[in-house]
N, C-alpha and C positions, 0 to 999 in steps of 0.2 A: 504494500500500500504506500503510495507517495504521501509524504508528510511535508508540511510547510517548514522549511528550515529557518526562514527569515520570519521572526515574530516581532513586528514593528510596534504593535499597540496602536496602530492607526489604520484607516480604511484605504486600502490600495485602490479599489475601483473608483472611489471618490477623487483620489489624486489623479488617476488616469483620465477621468472625465475632464479635469481642468487642464492637464498638461499633455495629454495624448501619449502614445507610445511610438517608438521605443523610448524608455525612460529609466534613468538610474536614480534610485532613491537611497539617500544616506540616512542612517539612524544615529543621531548624536549620542543617544544613550548607550548603544552598542560600542561606539568608538570610545566613549569615556570608560566603559567597563574594561576594554582591552588595555587602555593606558594604565588604569589602576592595577589591573592584574599583572601586567609586565613589570611595572615599577615596584610592586610589592614582592615580586619574585626575585628581582635582581638585588645584589647587596646594597644596603642603604648608602654606603660610601661611594657608589658608582653613579654615573649619569647616563641618561638615555638619549641617543641621537636618532632622529627620524631620517630615513633614507628617502629623500624627496622624489626620487625616480619612481617609487611605488605608486604615488598619486600626488601630483603637483597642484591639485585644485586649491586655489587661494583660501577658500573657506576651511578646508581640512588643515592646511598649514597654520592658519590663525588659531584654530582650536587646539592644535598641538603646542603652539607657542604659549597659549594661555596656561597650558598644563606644565610649562617650564622646561620642555624638551629642547635639546640642541638639534642642529640640522646638518646632515651630510649631503653635500651637493656634488654633482658629477659633471657639470658643464657650466659654461659662462651663462647660458640661459637660465639654469636653475639658480645660479648664484645671483643673477640680477633679480630674479623673481623674489627670493627671500629677502634681499636687501630692500627691494621696493615695498615689501610688506613690513618693513621696519623690524626685522629680526635682529637682535643685538649681534654685531659682528663677532663678539667674544663667544658666541654659541654656534659659529659656523665653521665647518671643516670642509675643505675642498679635496675631493678624490677624483678617481677616473684614471685609466691606464696611461693616458698622456694628456696633459692639459694644454689648451690653446693659449696663444699669446694673450688673447683678450681675457681669458679666465684668470691667468696669472696676474695681469695688470689690474683687473678689478679686485682680485683678492688682496693685492698689495695696497691698492688705494683705500680699500675699506677696512684694512687692518683685521682681517679675519683671524680666528684662533690658530688654525694650523693648515698646512698642506700635507696630504697623504701622498708621498712620492712612490712611484711604482717602477721606475727604471732609472738608469744613470742619465739617459738623455732627458728624462723628465726633470731630474734634479738640476742638470746643467741649464736647462731652459729657465728654471726659476732663479738660479744664481745669476745668470746673465741679465735678468730683468730687475733684480733687486740691488739696491744700494744700501742694504741694511742686513743685520742678522735676523733671520726669520725663525719661527718655530716650524720645524720640519719633522714629520713622522715617516719612517720607512716602512713600507708594506712588505711583509715577509711572505714568500711562497714556501711553506714548510716542506720538509722532505717526506713527511708522512701524508697519507691520503685517507680521508674518512669515506669509506665505501658506502656508508649509510646516507650520505648526503645526496639528495636528488639532483642538485645542481652544483657540481664541484667547481671550486674556484681556487683551490690550493692543493699542493701535494701532487700536482700533475704538471705536464708541460702546458704553459698558460701565458697569455698576454698580461695576466694580473700579477703584480708584485715582483719582488726580487728573490731569486732562489736563495734558500737559507744559507748556503755556504758562501754566498757573495755579499751578504749583508754587512758583516763586520769589516771586510776590506773596503767596502764603499764608504762606511762611516769614517774609517781612518783616512781615507783619501781626501775627503771633503770637510773634515772637522774644523779646519781653519778658515773655510770659506763661508760656512753657514751653520746655524745653530740646529743641529740634529738632536732633538730632545725627546723623541718618542718612537714607539713601535706600534705597528698595526698589523692585524691578521684577520682575514675573512676567508675561512677555509671552505665554506660552501653554504648552500641555502636548503631549506626544508629538512632540517634535522628533526626526527621524531623520537630519538633516544636522548634523554637528558644527559646520560653519561658522555656522549660524544661532545656536546657543547661544553661540559665541564672539562673534558680532556683538552679541548682546544684552548680554553681559558688557562688551564694549568700550563700548557706548553708555552704560551706567550709570557706568563709570569716567570717561569723557569729560565727561558731564554734571556729575558731582560735582567734577571738577577745574576745569571752567570756572566753576563757581559756588561754589568753596570759600570765597571771602571772605564769602559770605552766612551762613556758620555761625560761631558763636563757637567751636564745636568740632565737627569732623566726624570721628566715630570709628566709624561703623556703615554698612556697605554690605551689602545683601542682594540677590544677583543672581538669586534665584529658581532655577528648575531646568527642568523639562520634558523630562528625559532620556527618550528614546523607548524603549518596550518593544514588541517585535514581537508582534502579536496575530493575525496571519494569515500564511499561507504566502507571500503577496505582499509582505511587509515584510522587508527585509533586516536591520533592526536598526541601532542607532547604532554608528558606528565610534569606540570608546572610545580607541583609540590616537591617532587624529587629533584627538580632543577634548583628550586629555592634552597633546599637543605644542602645539596651538593656544593653550590656556589658559596653559601655561607660558611660551610666547613673549610672550603679551599681558602677563602679570604681570611678566615680566622687563623689558619695554619701559616699564612704568609703575611700576617698583620705587620710585623716589624718592617718588612721590606715595602709593602704596599702603602703604609702610612707616609712614606717619603714621596710617593707618587701623587702629584696634584690632581691630575685628571685620569679617571678610570672610566672609559666609555664602553657601552654596548650599543649596537645599532639594530634598528628594526624598521621595516617598512611594511612587509606583507602581514606580519602578525598583528600589527596595530590596526590596519585599515581593511584587510580583506573581508572580514565578516560584517563590516559596517554597511555594506551596500548590496542592493539587489537590482538586477536589470529586468524590467517588466516589458514583455513583448506581447503583441497581439497575433493571433492565428490569422493568416491571410488566405490560406487555401489548404484544402485536404484533397489529395489526388492519389490515384492508384496506377501503378505502372508495372506490368509483368509480374503481378502477384504481390507487389510491395506497396505498403501504405506510406505516403509522405505527408508530413505536417510542415507547411512552409510558414515561417515566422517573419516578422518585420525587423528582426535583428539577425545577426550572423557574423561571418568572418570580418565584416567591416567594422563591427563594434567589439568583437572579442579577440581579434588578432591571433597571436600565437597561443593564447589561452584556449582557443577553440580545440586545439589538439588534445588538451587535458579533458575537455568536456565530454568527449566520447567515453571516458572512464568514470565520469562523475554522475552516474545515473541518479543517485539519491539527492543530488544537489540541483537538479532541475525539477521543478514542481509546478503546481497550479494553484490559483487562488481558490477556486471552488473544489469541492470533493465530487468524485465521480464513482458510479457503481460499476461501470463497464470499462474494461481495459482491452487493448489489442496491440499486437506488434506494430511498431511504427518507427520511421526514421525522421528525425527532426532536422530541418535544413533552414538556411537563410534564403533571402530572396535575390542575392547577387548572382550574376551570370558566370558561375564557375562551378565545376563538379566537386571542388574541394570544400565547398561551403556546407559541410555536414556538421551540425551542432551536436547531435547524438546519434550514434549508430543504432541499428534496429534493436528495439527493446520494448517490453510491455509499457504502454503509456496510456493515460486516461483518454477516453474517447471524447476529445474536445471537439468543439464546433468552431466554424469561422467566427472570429470576433472574440473568442475566449482569451483569457490572459494566462500566459506562461511566465514563470519566474525562474531566472538563472541567478543562483545565489553566489555569495563570496566574490563579488566583482569589484570590491573596493580597492584592490591593489593590482597593479600590472594588467589593467584592462584598457583604460583610456590611453595610457602612454605607449601601449604596444599594439595599437589597432590602426589599420589603414582606412580611416574614416571616409576618405574621398574615393575609395574603390568603386568603380562603376557609376560614379557621379552621385552616390548616396551621401548622406550627411551624418554628422555625429549627433547622438541623442541629447535631449535636454537632461539636466541634472538638478535634482531638488534635494533640500535638506530638511529633515524632520527634527526639530529641536526637542529638548527634554519635556516641553509642555505639549508636544504634539503639533505645534504650528509648522506649517509647510512654507518654505521659501525657495524661489528659483535661484540657483547658484551658478548655472551655466545655461545660456539660451541654446535652443536647437539650431543647428547649422542651417544656412540658407542654401537651397538647391542651386540657385543660379551662380553661386560662388564656390560650390563644392569642388569643381574641377580646376580651380585656380584661374589665373589670368592668362591671356594669350591664346585661348582656344577659339 
């Protein structure tokens, strides 16, 4: 039986009547719950950075800013956005495998907290642009690999970070040119075993402690994140209590060393925002072809992007507003003109009718920023925010059809 995953406490059909579909609805209460949950899980002496790439909507950023989070940006565009939103520069860290001249210049001009450097060329670019000693953190690509990570970003051949055995030689080479005062590691994303996150954190602490004499001052550790978010019925989710206890024990055992470190960061994007939003779509057509049933929606690959590849396995995360007595095998598709626009492979699905509403859950992260909205001349959906009082406000207008293909056509 399909069950509604998104429990907003407000009337979705009423919102659709006002704003139409496709429509993304954010639930402020759910977002606040995730902020509180993650902050209470992490050691009290640490700080939480929001990875802006997960969802750069200004309203989301402002809510996270009000909660006291810092911000990790990965481009000049993201940097300009958070600065425009008056995020304190002392809470901004600039990352990314290689930083543009514009990003470096803007970071220097605005006196951001730190740059996370990922290669020697990256470091040289910053040095050549700076006429001052900056706070620089070196991103480590460790020798070990966490096989449990669904998206590996360390321990493998990668464009991310500096291989572990090259980190100390690099620090020694440039110690007189710039203030390297921190270490950063992001081993991967979507960890569902608390032990793996604890191991990653322990590795960075041990590495920093072992090489502390290499730094004139070591006051910045960024442990990354990768807190897993269940995206299918087969995933049990991350045990936050086990993570809380494990990290607390680790920080307690390393208290003497960690007390000397000014900044101890963890990062999160997906965990904070994914469950806060639902994409509401209308059924446009129901057709049959060679014994197969197709339900065509007014959303699809143009709104879901690479996330659509996951949706085929997220059967319990696609649901309906109404309850239905009858189910039958069906394939859910979008309306764009490509055979790859399959939202969900054939599976039992409620016998919906044209005009009925279908919900795609957990779209608060890596949806809007990873979607080809203009594909086939379609537009991006409207986005609305439901606050803690249940009031609904438009936070992004629906795209206009005549401008969706860009200029010059």
